[in-house]
C-alpha positions in Angstrom: 125.5 109.4 -17.9 123.9 106.5 -16.6 121.3 104.8 -18.7 117.8 105.7 -17.7 116.8 102.1 -17.7 119.3 101.4 -15.0 116.6 102.0 -12.3 115.0 98.9 -13.4 117.9 96.8 -12.6 118.9 98.7 -9.5 122.4 98.9 -10.8 122.8 95.2 -10.5 120.8 94.9 -7.2 117.9 92.3 -6.8 115.2 94.9 -6.6 111.6 93.8 -7.2 108.8 96.0 -8.3 105.8 96.1 -5.8 102.9 93.7 -6.7 99.6 95.1 -7.7 96.9 95.1 -5.0 94.4 92.2 -5.5 90.7 92.3 -4.3 89.9 90.3 -1.2 88.6 86.8 -1.8 85.5 85.2 -0.2 87.7 82.6 1.5 89.4 85.3 3.5 86.1 86.6 4.7 85.1 83.1 5.9 88.4 82.8 7.8 87.7 86.0 9.6 84.3 84.6 10.8 82.0 86.9 8.9 79.1 85.6 6.7 77.4 87.0 3.6 74.2 88.8 4.5 72.2 87.1 1.7 72.9 83.5 2.8 71.8 84.2 6.4 68.5 85.6 5.3 67.8 82.6 3.2 68.4 80.3 6.1 66.1 82.2 8.3 63.4 82.1 5.7 63.9 78.3 5.3 63.6 77.8 9.1 60.4 79.9 9.3 58.9 77.9 6.4 59.7 74.6 8.0 58.0 75.8 11.2 54.9 76.8 9.3 54.7 73.4 7.6 55.1 71.5 10.9 52.4 73.6 12.4 50.0 73.0 9.5 50.7 69.2 9.8 50.0 69.2 13.5 46.8 71.2 13.1 45.6 68.9 10.2 46.2 65.8 12.4 44.2 67.4 15.3 41.3 68.4 13.0 41.1 65.0 11.4 41.2 63.3 14.8 38.4 65.6 16.0 36.3 64.8 12.9 36.7 61.1 13.3 35.7 61.4 17.0 32.7 63.4 16.1 31.6 61.1 13.3 31.9 58.0 15.4 30.3 59.5 18.4 27.3 60.9 16.4 26.9 57.6 14.6 26.8 55.7 17.9 24.2 58.1 19.4 22.1 57.9 16.2 22.1 54.1 16.1 21.1 54.0 19.8 18.3 56.4 19.2 16.8 54.8 16.1 17.8 51.1 16.5 14.3 50.2 17.9 12.6 51.7 14.9 14.8 50.1 12.2 14.2 46.6 11.0 17.7 45.1 10.5 16.3 41.8 9.2 16.4 38.3 10.5 19.4 37.5 12.7 20.6 33.9 12.6 22.6 33.5 15.7 21.4 30.6 17.8 21.8 27.0 16.9 19.3 24.1 17.2 20.0 20.4 18.0 20.5 18.0 15.1 20.8 14.2 14.9 24.1 13.1 16.5 26.7 12.3 13.9 26.8 8.7 15.0 23.1 8.2 14.1 22.9 10.2 10.9 23.1 7.1 8.7 20.2 5.6 10.8 17.6 8.4 11.2 16.8 11.9 10.1 14.2 14.4 11.2 12.6 17.1 9.0 10.0 19.9 9.7 7.4 20.2 6.9 5.0 23.0 6.6 2.5 24.9 4.4 2.5 28.7 4.6 -0.6 30.9 4.7 -2.6 32.2 1.8 -0.7 34.4 -0.7 -1.2 38.1 -0.5 -0.1 40.7 -3.0 3.5 41.9 -2.2 3.5 39.9 1.0 6.9 38.1 1.5 6.7 34.4 2.4 8.7 35.2 5.6 5.7 37.2 6.9 3.1 34.5 6.5 1.9 32.2 9.3 2.1 28.4 9.0 -1.2 26.9 8.0 0.1 23.3 8.4 3.1 22.0 10.4 4.4 18.5 10.9 7.6 16.6 11.9 8.8 13.7 9.8 11.0 11.0 11.3 12.7 8.9 8.6 14.1 5.6 10.0 16.7 4.8 7.3 17.6 1.5 8.9 14.0 0.2 8.8 12.9 2.1 5.8 9.9 3.7 7.6 8.5 7.2 7.8 6.4 8.5 10.8 4.8 11.9 10.6 3.6 13.9 13.6 1.1 16.7 12.7 0.4 19.7 14.8 -3.0 21.5 14.9 -2.7 25.1 13.8 -3.8 26.4 17.2 -1.3 24.4 19.2 -0.2 26.7 22.0 3.4 28.0 22.0 3.2 30.9 24.4 6.1 33.0 23.0 6.6 36.7 23.5 5.3 37.5 20.0 3.8 34.2 18.9 1.1 32.5 21.0 0.5 29.7 18.6 3.1 27.5 16.9 1.8 28.6 13.5 2.8 32.2 14.3 6.4 31.5 15.0 7.5 31.9 11.4 5.9 35.3 10.9 6.6 36.6 14.4 9.8 35.2 15.9 10.8 36.4 19.4 13.0 39.5 19.1 16.6 39.2 20.2 18.2 41.6 22.8 21.1 43.2 21.1 24.2 45.4 21.9 24.9 47.7 18.9 28.3 48.6 20.3 29.6 45.0 20.8 27.6 43.6 17.8 26.2 40.6 19.7 23.1 39.0 21.1 22.7 39.4 24.9 21.5 37.0 27.5 19.4 38.2 30.5 22.5 37.9 32.7 24.3 40.5 30.6 21.6 43.1 30.9 21.0 45.5 33.8 18.6 48.5 33.8 18.3 48.1 30.0 22.0 48.3 29.4 24.7 45.9 28.5 26.7 45.2 31.7 30.0 45.1 29.8 30.0 48.4 27.9 26.9 50.2 29.2 25.3 50.5 25.8 21.5 50.7 25.8 20.0 47.4 24.7 18.1 47.4 21.4 16.2 44.6 19.7 16.6 42.8 16.4 14.2 40.5 14.6 14.8 36.9 15.7 15.4 34.0 13.5 12.1 32.4 12.3 13.8 29.1 11.3 15.9 28.8 14.4 13.0 29.5 16.8 10.8 27.0 14.9 13.4 24.2 15.1 14.4 24.9 18.7 10.7 24.7 19.6 10.7 21.1 18.3 14.0 20.5 20.3 12.6 21.9 23.6 8.9 20.9 23.6 9.3 17.4 22.1 12.9 16.5 23.0 13.8 15.6 19.4 16.5 16.8 17.0 15.8 18.4 13.7 18.0 18.1 10.6 16.3 20.6 8.3 13.0 22.2 7.3 10.9 22.5 4.1 8.1 25.1 4.0 6.1 25.5 0.9 4.1 28.6 0.0 0.5 27.8 -1.2 1.2 29.1 -4.7 4.3 26.8 -4.8 2.1 23.8 -3.9 -0.2 24.7 -6.8 2.8 24.9 -9.2 4.4 21.7 -7.9 1.2 19.7 -8.4 0.8 21.0 -11.9 4.4 20.3 -12.7 3.8 16.7 -11.6 0.7 16.5 -13.8 -1.8 16.5 -11.0 -2.3 14.3 -8.0 -4.7 11.4 -7.5 -6.8 11.3 -4.3 -10.0 9.6 -3.3 -12.6 12.3 -2.5 -15.1 11.5 0.3 -17.6 13.8 -1.3 -17.9 15.9 -4.5 -16.2 19.3 -4.6 -16.2 22.2 -7.1 -13.1 24.3 -7.7 -12.9 27.0 -10.3 -16.1 25.9 -12.0 -14.7 22.3 -12.3 -16.8 19.6 -10.7 -15.0 16.6 -9.0 -17.3 13.8 -8.1 -16.7 11.6 -5.0 -14.2 8.8 -5.6 -10.7 8.7 -7.1 -10.0 12.0 -9.0 -7.0 13.6 -10.5 -6.7 17.1 -9.0 -4.9 20.0 -10.5 -2.9 22.4 -8.4 -5.8 24.7 -7.3 -8.1 21.8 -6.6 -5.4 20.0 -4.6 -4.8 23.1 -2.5 -8.5 23.6 -1.9 -9.0 20.0 -0.8 -6.0 20.2 1.5 -6.8 23.5 3.1 -10.6 23.9 3.2 -11.9 23.7 6.8 -15.1 24.2 8.7 -13.2 26.0 11.4 -12.4 25.4 15.0 -9.9 22.8 16.4 -12.0 19.8 15.3 -12.3 21.3 11.7 -8.6 21.8 11.7 -7.9 18.2 12.7 -10.2 17.0 9.9 -8.2 19.1 7.5 -4.9 17.6 8.7 -6.3 14.1 8.0 -7.3 15.1 4.4 -3.9 16.7 3.8 -2.3 13.2 4.2 -3.9 12.2 0.8 -2.4 15.1 -1.0 0.9 14.7 0.8 1.2 11.0 -0.1 0.2 11.6 -3.8 2.8 14.3 -4.2 5.4 12.1 -2.6 4.5 9.1 -4.8 4.9 11.2 -7.9 8.2 12.8 -6.9 10.0 9.6 -5.8 9.2 7.8 -9.1 11.0 10.5 -11.1 14.6 10.2 -12.1 17.3 12.6 -11.0 17.1 14.3 -14.4 13.3 14.6 -14.2 13.5 16.1 -10.7 16.1 18.6 -11.8 14.5 19.6 -15.1 10.7 18.9 -14.9 9.5 19.3 -11.3 11.7 20.4 -8.4 14.2 22.3 -10.5 11.6 24.6 -12.2 9.8 25.1 -8.9 13.0 26.2 -7.1 13.8 28.5 -10.0 10.4 30.1 -10.0 9.0 33.1 -8.2 7.7 31.1 -5.2 10.2 28.4 -4.3 10.3 26.1 -1.3 11.8 27.7 1.8 14.5 25.4 3.2 17.9 25.2 4.7 18.7 22.6 2.0 19.9 23.2 -1.5 18.0 21.9 -4.5 20.6 19.2 -5.1 20.3 18.1 -1.4 16.5 17.9 -1.8 16.9 15.7 -4.9 19.3 13.4 -3.1 16.9 13.0 -0.2 14.0 12.1 -2.6 16.2 9.6 -4.5 17.1 8.0 -1.2 13.5 7.6 -0.2 12.2 6.2 -3.5 11.8 2.6 -2.2 9.6 3.6 0.8 6.1 2.2 0.3 2.8 3.7 1.7 2.6 0.7 4.1 5.7 1.9 5.8 4.4 5.4 6.3 2.3 6.4 9.3 0.8 9.7 10.4 -0.3 10.9 13.8 -2.0 14.0 15.2 -0.4 15.5 18.3 -2.2 13.8 21.2 -4.0 16.4 23.2 -7.1 18.6 23.4 -8.5 22.1 23.9 -7.2 24.4 26.7 -8.0 27.9 27.8 -4.9 30.0 27.8 -4.1 33.8 27.7 -7.8 34.5 27.3 -8.2 32.3 24.3 -8.9 28.7 23.3 -5.9 26.7 22.0 -4.8 23.1 21.5 -2.3 21.6 23.9 -0.6 18.2 24.1 -1.2 15.6 26.8 2.2 15.1 28.4 1.8 11.4 29.2 0.3 10.4 25.9 2.9 12.5 24.0 5.8 10.9 25.8 4.6 7.5 25.0 4.0 8.3 21.3 7.5 9.9 21.0 9.3 6.9 22.4 7.3 4.4 20.4 7.3 6.1 17.0 9.8 9.0 16.9 12.8 8.0 18.9 14.2 4.8 17.5 17.9 5.3 18.4 18.0 8.0 21.1 17.8 7.7 24.9 14.3 7.3 26.2 12.5 10.6 26.4 11.2 11.5 29.9 8.0 13.3 30.5 9.8 16.0 32.5 12.1 16.8 29.5 9.2 18.2 27.5 9.1 22.0 27.9 5.3 22.2 27.0 3.9 25.7 27.3 0.4 24.2 28.2 -1.0 20.8 28.8 -4.3 19.1 28.1 -6.0 16.6 30.6 -8.5 15.3 28.0 -8.5 11.9 26.3 -6.2 12.2 23.4 -6.7 10.8 19.9 -3.7 10.6 17.6 -5.9 9.7 14.5 -3.2 7.2 13.6 -3.3 6.2 10.0 -1.0 4.0 7.9 -0.8 5.5 4.4 -1.5 2.2 2.6 -5.1 2.9 3.8 -5.4 6.0 1.7 -3.0 5.3 -1.2 -4.3 5.2 -4.7 -2.4 4.6 -8.0 -0.9 7.8 -9.4 -1.9 7.4 -13.0 -4.0 10.4 -13.9 -2.8 13.6 -15.5 -4.3 17.0 -15.9 -3.7 19.7 -18.5 -2.0 22.8 -17.3 -1.9 26.3 -18.7 0.9 28.0 -16.8 4.2 28.7 -18.6 6.1 26.9 -15.9 4.2 23.6 -16.4 3.5 23.6 -20.1 6.2 21.0 -20.8 5.1 18.6 -18.1 1.3 18.2 -18.6 1.6 14.5 -18.6 2.8 12.5 -15.6 5.8 10.4 -16.1 
């Protein structure tokens, strides 16, 4: 009988046993075009998520843009509504005329002033000018000429009728908040800026610029700087210098101290009283200006005889570091340089004049005004050594006097006395300088 195992060999035939059935692979499914259900669902979710993110981003951008628009718009409206009520401070925009560069080694012009009485918590910028003068320093000739202005000299400004009111009440500036600039009349129509349509507001003008431009316009002269001293600062300066020697026309009493007629060494308070006391009216003011020359000269004599170190450490330096410094557009170092450069000027080379003019009726009040003819002559003779001749028509005077002018011309050698006295001081700032150098 055949062997039972012969089926496996097929009696010598090449017979193969059928292969076992294998499970279908994923690759076959992909070849047939079908996709797994789980993968498609994930992709759909991913697309939906991306759409949501994009929508959120777009909405966020729109919201932020709307907020920015609202904030800017509300801010502009608010500024327009309240701008006239807010005080943005002094705006220093305009420029004044200074000495031409070619002449600066020959001549310099400075405005000198004394501010009104000190009041508690009142800033110096809000005080009127009790005394005002223009100093012309001819560096070539070594001379100094001083033009003094009566307190009631008419200015005729929008907010300042007198020259002495310019510092405390400068003319406001027309201003465009949107463009951030001062506007001239030609750029304003119906109360709005012609360029952008913004309602015009006003900012406080520049006290210093209006004061210096007044000298430019009304007197045809350049100005290279200003020095304004609060009254308390004058008291401190005189005490820092050890007092000031003046010749009194008559006896005075200040703070229970009697000063007989004749040459006396005055402390700060007495010097201030002597320089500022007046009987009132325009004539009384002119008498006061004449007396001020003695204090002015005495302070100058004591300052210019100090060394640079003394000026920095004993007088000008402590004053400028104190609570009531000089108001100026010059630094302390520049002030010291000027004083050192003037140290050789003698009283015989210094001359003072009162603005030539008289009383006028203006705006319902009585003021002082210059005589155009007399002023033009004085300016050309004493205050214009290197410029082109000043013509009467150049002077933009707000009012004029027809009276007989008196300049009260005085050479300082007529009033000079030796600065040798010294007074004891009690203030902390002056304790180390009770003796004059």
